[in-house]
N, C-alpha and C positions, 0 to 999 in steps of 0.2 A: 516195636521190634528189634534199634539201636541199643534202647537200655539193656536187653537181654544179654545181648551181646558183650557188652562192655562187663555185666555182671560174672558170665560165664569166662571173660579173660583175666579180672577179677580174682576170682575163685582158683582160675590156673593158677596164675603169678601164686598167688598166696602158698596155694600147697606146693608148687614147684621152690618156693622159700623158703617152706617148712621141711623138705626135705633135704635141702641140701647139705651135705656133711666136706669138710673142709678135709684135707689131706697134709699131714707136714714129711715134706723129705728130710735129709738126715744126710750130714757129708758124713762121708766115710772117713776110719782112720788114715790112708793115704792120701785123703782131700784135705783132710785138716794140718797137714802132713807139712803143710809148704806153711804154713801160719807157725808152728811150732819152733824156731827157730827165736822167734826176737818177744819180749819182754815189753812191755810200757816202762818209757823212760829211758829205755836201754840207749846209752850212745856206740853208734859204729863207726869207726876210724878207718878214713886210708889214703893212700899215699901216693903222688903218681910219678911217672919218670923222671917228673922235674922238679920233684923236693916237694911240692903242695900238696899240703893236708887237709881232711873236708870229713869233719865231721855231719854224721845223721843222728839224729833224736828221733825214737819211735814215741811220735806225740800221740799216736790213739790205736786201739787195738779192740774188735768188738768182733760178736757171733750173736747175732738176732734171727731173728724168723719175719719175713715179711707178712703181708694180710693178716697181722693178728687178731684180729676183730673175725676172722672169717667171712668177709665182704662178696659169697656168691656172686650174689649179678652183678654186679657193677668190677672186679679185680678175678674171682673164678676161684675156685676149688683147691688151689698150688697153697700151702702155706712154708716158701723160698726157704730153705736156712741156708742163711749167710756169712762170710767172714770177711774179714775188712784190716787192713794194717797203713794207718798214712806214716810218712816218713819225713821228717823235717831238717833240710840240711842246713848251717848256724849260715850259711853263703845260695842266698839265693841263684841259683845260676838261671832261672830263666822266669822273669819277669811275672808274666801270667800262671807260673803251674813251680809255684813255691815248694808245695807240697807233692810227693809225690805216694803213688798207692797202688795196692796190689787186693785185690779183691777178687771172689769165686759167691757162686749163688748157684744154689743144685735146682733149677729149676722142674727137671722131673723127678718119679721116684728113682729110677733103673736106669736115670742118665748119669754118664760119666761127667764129673764139672772138670776144668782144667779152667787156674787164675786169670782173671784181666791185671794188666800191669800201665803206672803211669809214668815212667821214671824222668824229670823235668818233661815232664813234654812228651815223651818218646812212647807212647801206645801203641799192647798188643791186646787186642780185645780175645778172652779165652772162650766166650760164643762159638766162636767156629771153629768149635773141638777138630775137626776135619784138614785146620791147619797149621798141626803141633809145631812149634821152632825146632831149626834145626840142634842137634843135642851133638854135646863135643867136648872135648877134655880142657882142660887150664891150667896152668901151672904157677903158682902165682911167686911171683920178684918179692914181692915183702915179707913172707911165711917161708918160703920156699915148698907149699904145700901145689901137691897133686889133688885135684876134683875131675873125676872122669863121667859127671854123669849131667854134663853143664849146660842149660837151655843160653840160647845166643838169640838177642832179640835185636836186628837191624834192620834201622829207618831203609826204606825205600825197600825191603826184601818179605819180612812178615811185620813190619812196625809204622810206625807215621807220628810224623811230626808236627807237633804246631807252640805258635809260640817263637821263637827266638832261635828254635833249632838245634839248641844245644849241644843236643849226644847225638854222637857216627851211630851208636849200638853199648849192649849191657847184657853181662851174662849172671845167668838165677844158677843156681847151688836147691833145690827142693829142701835138704837138710840143714845147708850151711847160709842160704839168704843171700843175700849179692855179694858177687866176687869182685864183680868187675864192672867201669863203664869207660866206653871212652870217649870224649870229646873230639867234634869236629873241627877243632883245632889241630888234633892231634896229641891232647894232654890226654894219661893214661894212668885211669885211677884208680889203685886194688886194694882192694880188703888190706889190715894191718892190722886190725883187733875190733871188740865185741865184749 
């Protein structure tokens, strides 16, 4: 009797694995726009209110699909579209977080995705789309340019610090990328040139 049950379960399992079909998600043009501003090996230079310079280098930029082998039984049927950019400061501001990153993942076909950010250990998780960061405008003293659709990420408000807690906040424009970051010590770095 037990042998028959195992055979039936085995057949059902086999039939289920044969009918498994994975679905690829695709990031929209709007979602990919967060990543179009930077190219691999690009240098982004910031100047602070104290006259200090900081250079960030785009050390990696990629787009991939997760679950590429369509492992339905162990992972699921979604092959999620993901993008990532890694930025490294020439000066490591937070020993545990020398490389900063921006990433996005489309985990459901009809889902609207928002990026996750890690800048020098200040984290914001885009997976909680209900808690979008505040939008504001910024006028940069370094370039005299005004940006009107800027997202602000602030420690203790919509982002969380890890490591030494180097950053108080940072400002990100969807089309222009990182515009400004404020340190916990009061130094303010603004985009000088890319």
